[in-house]
RONU-608444 format. One record per atom (N, C-alpha, C, O): atom name; residue number from 1; x, y, z; residue in one letter. Coordinates in steps of 0.001 Angstrom, whole numbers. Example, Ala and Ser with C-alpha at 12.3 -4.5 7.8 and 13.67 -1.06 7.14 Angstrom:
// residues 2
[node "N"; 1; [13190; -5690; 7800]; "A"],
[node "CA"; 1; [12300; -4500; 7800]; "A"],
[node "C"; 1; [13200; -3300; 7800]; "A"],
[node "O"; 1; [14236; -3319; 8465]; "A"],
[node "N"; 2; [12850; -2250; 7080]; "S"],
[node "CA"; 2; [13670; -1060; 7140]; "S"],
[node "C"; 2; [12900; 30; 7870]; "S"],
[node "O"; 2; [13409; 1138; 8039]; "S"],
//
This chain:
// residues 69
[node "N"; 1; [9031; -28578; 9437]; "X"],
[node "CA"; 1; [8667; -27174; 9750]; "X"],
[node "C"; 1; [7127; -26975; 10127]; "X"],
[node "O"; 1; [6316; -26736; 9232]; "X"],
[node "N"; 2; [6782; -27064; 11300]; "X"],
[node "CA"; 2; [5255; -27131; 11574]; "X"],
[node "C"; 2; [4898; -25737; 11712]; "X"],
[node "O"; 2; [5705; -24964; 12228]; "X"],
[node "N"; 3; [3622; -25282; 11248]; "X"],
[node "CA"; 3; [3146; -23993; 11404]; "X"],
[node "C"; 3; [2979; -23591; 12712]; "X"],
[node "O"; 3; [2493; -24372; 13530]; "X"],
[node "N"; 4; [3353; -22359; 13050]; "X"],
[node "CA"; 4; [3225; -21899; 14404]; "X"],
[node "C"; 4; [2774; -20539; 14410]; "X"],
[node "O"; 4; [3166; -19744; 15265]; "X"],
[node "N"; 5; [1959; -20227; 13488]; "X"],
[node "CA"; 5; [1373; -18659; 13230]; "X"],
[node "C"; 5; [-328; -19099; 13015]; "X"],
[node "O"; 5; [-752; -19948; 12231]; "X"],
[node "N"; 6; [-1015; -18367; 13825]; "X"],
[node "CA"; 6; [-2294; -18463; 13282]; "X"],
[node "C"; 6; [-2845; -17456; 12452]; "X"],
[node "O"; 6; [-2149; -16458; 12266]; "X"],
[node "N"; 7; [-4092; -17531; 11852]; "X"],
[node "CA"; 7; [-4698; -16684; 10882]; "X"],
[node "C"; 7; [-4586; -15175; 11424]; "X"],
[node "O"; 7; [-3924; -14387; 10747]; "X"],
[node "N"; 8; [-5034; -14847; 12292]; "X"],
[node "CA"; 8; [-5017; -13432; 12827]; "X"],
[node "C"; 8; [-3599; -12786; 12852]; "X"],
[node "O"; 8; [-3414; -11619; 12504]; "X"],
[node "N"; 9; [-2620; -13609; 13281]; "X"],
[node "CA"; 9; [-1327; -13009; 13331]; "X"],
[node "C"; 9; [-783; -13006; 11986]; "X"],
[node "O"; 9; [54; -12147; 11706]; "X"],
[node "N"; 10; [-1158; -13877; 11094]; "X"],
[node "CA"; 10; [-857; -13690; 9577]; "X"],
[node "C"; 10; [-1454; -12582; 8827]; "X"],
[node "O"; 10; [-897; -11984; 7907]; "X"],
[node "N"; 11; [-2685; -12340; 9306]; "X"],
[node "CA"; 11; [-3336; -10937; 8638]; "X"],
[node "C"; 11; [-2737; -9807; 9230]; "X"],
[node "O"; 11; [-2628; -8772; 8571]; "X"],
[node "N"; 12; [-2328; -9878; 10411]; "X"],
[node "CA"; 12; [-1814; -8470; 10940]; "X"],
[node "C"; 12; [-443; -8030; 10276]; "X"],
[node "O"; 12; [-154; -6903; 9874]; "X"],
[node "N"; 13; [312; -9146; 10252]; "X"],
[node "CA"; 13; [1705; -9065; 9489]; "X"],
[node "C"; 13; [1684; -8598; 8125]; "X"],
[node "O"; 13; [2528; -7791; 7735]; "X"],
[node "N"; 14; [682; -9095; 7295]; "X"],
[node "CA"; 14; [628; -8684; 5968]; "X"],
[node "C"; 14; [131; -7189; 5946]; "X"],
[node "O"; 14; [693; -6402; 5184]; "X"],
[node "N"; 15; [-948; -6748; 6788]; "X"],
[node "CA"; 15; [-1315; -5317; 6823]; "X"],
[node "C"; 15; [-90; -4643; 7442]; "X"],
[node "O"; 15; [236; -3626; 6832]; "X"],
[node "N"; 16; [587; -4914; 8381]; "X"],
[node "CA"; 16; [1837; -4193; 8576]; "X"],
[node "C"; 16; [2795; -3738; 7447]; "X"],
[node "O"; 16; [3258; -2617; 7238]; "X"],
[node "N"; 17; [2975; -4920; 6761]; "X"],
[node "CA"; 17; [3886; -5160; 5533]; "X"],
[node "C"; 17; [3507; -3959; 4447]; "X"],
[node "O"; 17; [4429; -3344; 3913]; "X"],
[node "N"; 18; [2148; -3649; 4144]; "X"],
[node "CA"; 18; [1475; -2986; 3345]; "X"],
[node "C"; 18; [1509; -1694; 3798]; "X"],
[node "O"; 18; [1549; -858; 2896]; "X"],
[node "N"; 19; [1505; -1209; 5093]; "X"],
[node "CA"; 19; [1833; 1; 5620]; "X"],
[node "C"; 19; [3134; 248; 5546]; "X"],
[node "O"; 19; [3357; 1385; 5131]; "X"],
[node "N"; 20; [4211; -468; 5821]; "X"],
[node "CA"; 20; [5433; -99; 5763]; "X"],
[node "C"; 20; [5616; 216; 4386]; "X"],
[node "O"; 20; [6127; 1304; 4120]; "X"],
[node "N"; 21; [5246; -639; 3369]; "X"],
[node "CA"; 21; [5562; -465; 1765]; "X"],
[node "C"; 21; [5010; 842; 1446]; "X"],
[node "O"; 21; [5716; 1582; 762]; "X"],
[node "N"; 22; [3956; 1220; 1797]; "X"],
[node "CA"; 22; [3165; 2408; 1529]; "X"],
[node "C"; 22; [3955; 3535; 2187]; "X"],
[node "O"; 22; [4268; 4481; 1465]; "X"],
[node "N"; 23; [4258; 3546; 3270]; "X"],
[node "CA"; 23; [5210; 4739; 3869]; "X"],
[node "C"; 23; [6606; 4981; 3074]; "X"],
[node "O"; 23; [7050; 6097; 2806]; "X"],
[node "N"; 24; [7190; 3810; 2759]; "X"],
[node "CA"; 24; [8384; 3875; 2033]; "X"],
[node "C"; 24; [8318; 4444; 635]; "X"],
[node "O"; 24; [9103; 5319; 269]; "X"],
[node "N"; 25; [7231; 3866; -266]; "X"],
[node "CA"; 25; [7140; 4148; -1534]; "X"],
[node "C"; 25; [6417; 5526; -1854]; "X"],
[node "O"; 25; [6435; 6047; -2970]; "X"],
[node "N"; 26; [5774; 6056; -731]; "X"],
[node "CA"; 26; [5062; 7300; -813]; "X"],
[node "C"; 26; [6110; 8449; -292]; "X"],
[node "O"; 26; [5769; 9630; -362]; "X"],
[node "N"; 27; [7223; 8128; 161]; "X"],
[node "CA"; 27; [8302; 9038; 297]; "X"],
[node "C"; 27; [8065; 9521; 1655]; "X"],
[node "O"; 27; [8802; 10452; 1979]; "X"],
[node "N"; 28; [7195; 9110; 2562]; "X"],
[node "CA"; 28; [6938; 9461; 3913]; "X"],
[node "C"; 28; [8308; 9187; 4832]; "X"],
[node "O"; 28; [8914; 10015; 5512]; "X"],
[node "N"; 29; [8558; 8005; 4675]; "X"],
[node "CA"; 29; [9885; 7502; 5519]; "X"],
[node "C"; 29; [10903; 7204; 4212]; "X"],
[node "O"; 29; [10600; 6613; 3176]; "X"],
[node "N"; 30; [12050; 7721; 4531]; "X"],
[node "CA"; 30; [13199; 7559; 3547]; "X"],
[node "C"; 30; [14402; 7271; 4335]; "X"],
[node "O"; 30; [14477; 7394; 5557]; "X"],
[node "N"; 31; [15365; 6869; 3530]; "X"],
[node "CA"; 31; [16885; 6595; 4176]; "X"],
[node "C"; 31; [16799; 5236; 4570]; "X"],
[node "O"; 31; [16138; 4350; 4028]; "X"],
[node "N"; 32; [17792; 5132; 5924]; "X"],
[node "CA"; 32; [17967; 3892; 6280]; "X"],
[node "C"; 32; [16617; 3216; 7078]; "X"],
[node "O"; 32; [16395; 2006; 7069]; "X"],
[node "N"; 33; [15808; 4159; 7726]; "X"],
[node "CA"; 33; [14712; 3731; 8474]; "X"],
[node "C"; 33; [13654; 3033; 7443]; "X"],
[node "O"; 33; [12964; 2045; 7693]; "X"],
[node "N"; 34; [13691; 3813; 6171]; "X"],
[node "CA"; 34; [12782; 3246; 5125]; "X"],
[node "C"; 34; [13139; 1790; 4814]; "X"],
[node "O"; 34; [12362; 852; 4994]; "X"],
[node "N"; 35; [14488; 1674; 4290]; "X"],
[node "CA"; 35; [14950; 277; 3945]; "X"],
[node "C"; 35; [14725; -667; 5010]; "X"],
[node "O"; 35; [14255; -1779; 4767]; "X"],
[node "N"; 36; [15026; -300; 6164]; "X"],
[node "CA"; 36; [14675; -1209; 7314]; "X"],
[node "C"; 36; [13190; -1777; 7478]; "X"],
[node "O"; 36; [12989; -2936; 7840]; "X"],
[node "N"; 37; [12276; -972; 7216]; "X"],
[node "CA"; 37; [11042; -1042; 7141]; "X"],
[node "C"; 37; [10635; -2050; 6148]; "X"],
[node "O"; 37; [10172; -3130; 6515]; "X"],
[node "N"; 38; [10800; -1722; 4799]; "X"],
[node "CA"; 38; [10780; -2480; 3609]; "X"],
[node "C"; 38; [11323; -4014; 3853]; "X"],
[node "O"; 38; [10675; -5017; 3557]; "X"],
[node "N"; 39; [12548; -4011; 4410]; "X"],
[node "CA"; 39; [13342; -5395; 4539]; "X"],
[node "C"; 39; [12012; -6083; 5788]; "X"],
[node "O"; 39; [11432; -7150; 5589]; "X"],
[node "N"; 40; [11829; -5425; 6691]; "X"],
[node "CA"; 40; [11052; -5923; 7682]; "X"],
[node "C"; 40; [9617; -6392; 7074]; "X"],
[node "O"; 40; [9164; -7505; 7342]; "X"],
[node "N"; 41; [9012; -5573; 6331]; "X"],
[node "CA"; 41; [7854; -6120; 5694]; "X"],
[node "C"; 41; [8083; -7293; 4893]; "X"],
[node "O"; 41; [7380; -8299; 4983]; "X"],
[node "N"; 42; [9071; -7172; 4104]; "X"],
[node "CA"; 42; [9212; -8470; 3263]; "X"],
[node "C"; 42; [9268; -9733; 4089]; "X"],
[node "O"; 42; [8754; -10785; 3711]; "X"],
[node "N"; 43; [9980; -9571; 5350]; "X"],
[node "CA"; 43; [10157; -10801; 6175]; "X"],
[node "C"; 43; [8680; -11165; 6751]; "X"],
[node "O"; 43; [8285; -12329; 6809]; "X"],
[node "N"; 44; [7937; -10097; 7154]; "X"],
[node "CA"; 44; [6448; -10396; 7593]; "X"],
[node "C"; 44; [5696; -11056; 6441]; "X"],
[node "O"; 44; [4958; -11999; 6726]; "X"],
[node "N"; 45; [5802; -10669; 5188]; "X"],
[node "CA"; 45; [5208; -11203; 4309]; "X"],
[node "C"; 45; [5487; -12876; 4065]; "X"],
[node "O"; 45; [4645; -13771; 3993]; "X"],
[node "N"; 46; [6946; -12969; 3968]; "X"],
[node "CA"; 46; [7527; -14210; 3793]; "X"],
[node "C"; 46; [6819; -15386; 4865]; "X"],
[node "O"; 46; [6205; -16406; 4552]; "X"],
[node "N"; 47; [7128; -14870; 6190]; "X"],
[node "CA"; 47; [6649; -15713; 7413]; "X"],
[node "C"; 47; [5340; -15948; 7326]; "X"],
[node "O"; 47; [4965; -17066; 7681]; "X"],
[node "N"; 48; [4320; -14961; 6834]; "X"],
[node "CA"; 48; [2977; -15143; 6738]; "X"],
[node "C"; 48; [2737; -16206; 5641]; "X"],
[node "O"; 48; [1873; -17054; 5863]; "X"],
[node "N"; 49; [3352; -16236; 4596]; "X"],
[node "CA"; 49; [3035; -17374; 3267]; "X"],
[node "C"; 49; [3317; -18523; 3958]; "X"],
[node "O"; 49; [2489; -19430; 3887]; "X"],
[node "N"; 50; [4510; -18711; 4746]; "X"],
[node "CA"; 50; [4804; -20295; 5086]; "X"],
[node "C"; 50; [4269; -20300; 6508]; "X"],
[node "O"; 50; [4706; -21220; 7200]; "X"],
[node "N"; 51; [3498; -19545; 7033]; "X"],
[node "CA"; 51; [3138; -19711; 8415]; "X"],
[node "C"; 51; [4010; -20456; 9441]; "X"],
[node "O"; 51; [3742; -21471; 10084]; "X"],
[node "N"; 52; [5050; -19749; 9433]; "X"],
[node "CA"; 52; [6216; -20236; 10447]; "X"],
[node "C"; 52; [7065; -19002; 10527]; "X"],
[node "O"; 52; [7493; -18323; 9594]; "X"],
[node "N"; 53; [7253; -18818; 12011]; "X"],
[node "CA"; 53; [7982; -17664; 12283]; "X"],
[node "C"; 53; [9392; -18240; 13408]; "X"],
[node "O"; 53; [9239; -18606; 14573]; "X"],
[node "N"; 54; [10469; -18190; 12791]; "X"],
[node "CA"; 54; [11594; -18707; 13527]; "X"],
[node "C"; 54; [11684; -18165; 14943]; "X"],
[node "O"; 54; [11994; -18911; 15872]; "X"],
[node "N"; 55; [11439; -16976; 15107]; "X"],
[node "CA"; 55; [11567; -16260; 16349]; "X"],
[node "C"; 55; [10534; -16786; 17527]; "X"],
[node "O"; 55; [10812; -16862; 18724]; "X"],
[node "N"; 56; [9332; -17114; 16933]; "X"],
[node "CA"; 56; [8438; -17895; 17879]; "X"],
[node "C"; 56; [8701; -19105; 18203]; "X"],
[node "O"; 56; [8050; -19608; 19118]; "X"],
[node "N"; 57; [9738; -19879; 17518]; "X"],
[node "CA"; 57; [10341; -21220; 17902]; "X"],
[node "C"; 57; [11392; -20975; 18965]; "X"],
[node "O"; 57; [11598; -21844; 19812]; "X"],
[node "N"; 58; [12037; -19886; 18963]; "X"],
[node "CA"; 58; [13119; -19549; 19843]; "X"],
[node "C"; 58; [12347; -18996; 21271]; "X"],
[node "O"; 58; [12820; -19259; 22377]; "X"],
[node "N"; 59; [11296; -18323; 21124]; "X"],
[node "CA"; 59; [10743; -17793; 22138]; "X"],
[node "C"; 59; [9887; -18818; 22868]; "X"],
[node "O"; 59; [9734; -18832; 24089]; "X"],
[node "N"; 60; [9291; -19757; 21924]; "X"],
[node "CA"; 60; [8429; -20842; 22564]; "X"],
[node "C"; 60; [6866; -20400; 22272]; "X"],
[node "O"; 60; [5939; -21071; 22724]; "X"],
[node "N"; 61; [6638; -19148; 21435]; "X"],
[node "CA"; 61; [5173; -18969; 21149]; "X"],
[node "C"; 61; [4490; -19951; 19968]; "X"],
[node "O"; 61; [5167; -20568; 19146]; "X"],
[node "N"; 62; [3283; -19975; 20024]; "X"],
[node "CA"; 62; [2551; -20910; 19008]; "X"],
[node "C"; 62; [1321; -20150; 19001]; "X"],
[node "O"; 62; [708; -20189; 20067]; "X"],
[node "N"; 63; [774; -19427; 18015]; "X"],
[node "CA"; 63; [-411; -18922; 17814]; "X"],
[node "C"; 63; [-1384; -19674; 16923]; "X"],
[node "O"; 63; [-2544; -19281; 16801]; "X"],
[node "N"; 64; [-914; -20776; 16287]; "X"],
[node "CA"; 64; [-1529; -21822; 15597]; "X"],
[node "C"; 64; [-2375; -22467; 16328]; "X"],
[node "O"; 64; [-1991; -23023; 17357]; "X"],
[node "N"; 65; [-3840; -22511; 15876]; "X"],
[node "CA"; 65; [-4775; -23358; 16633]; "X"],
[node "C"; 65; [-4542; -24844; 16548]; "X"],
[node "O"; 65; [-4286; -25376; 15468]; "X"],
[node "N"; 66; [-4624; -25482; 17611]; "X"],
[node "CA"; 66; [-4355; -27084; 17625]; "X"],
[node "C"; 66; [-5730; -27729; 16988]; "X"],
[node "O"; 66; [-6855; -27235; 17064]; "X"],
[node "N"; 67; [-5394; -28833; 16407]; "X"],
[node "CA"; 67; [-6385; -29575; 15667]; "X"],
[node "C"; 67; [-6747; -30664; 16678]; "X"],
[node "O"; 67; [-5868; -31274; 17285]; "X"],
[node "N"; 68; [-8155; -30922; 16865]; "X"],
[node "CA"; 68; [-8359; -32087; 17394]; "X"],
[node "C"; 68; [-8632; -33336; 16673]; "X"],
[node "O"; 68; [-9421; -33295; 15729]; "X"],
[node "N"; 69; [-8057; -34474; 17016]; "X"],
[node "CA"; 69; [-8348; -35546; 16076]; "X"],
[node "C"; 69; [-9625; -36228; 16039]; "X"],
[node "O"; 69; [-9819; -37129; 15223]; "X"],
//
């Protein structure tokens, strides 16, 4: 599993996950939509930690900078 996410992409995902968590736990967004946001935020954090997004592989995206030998 090669990394396919760059640093900026990872930071944006973690920030979005924090916003989703705040909206849910503050009671701003509740019910089914709130649970979907929390689950999506968890996926964002998990993919940021491992620097790999399976959806990027399917679509063919790679935001990870290439290393020169």
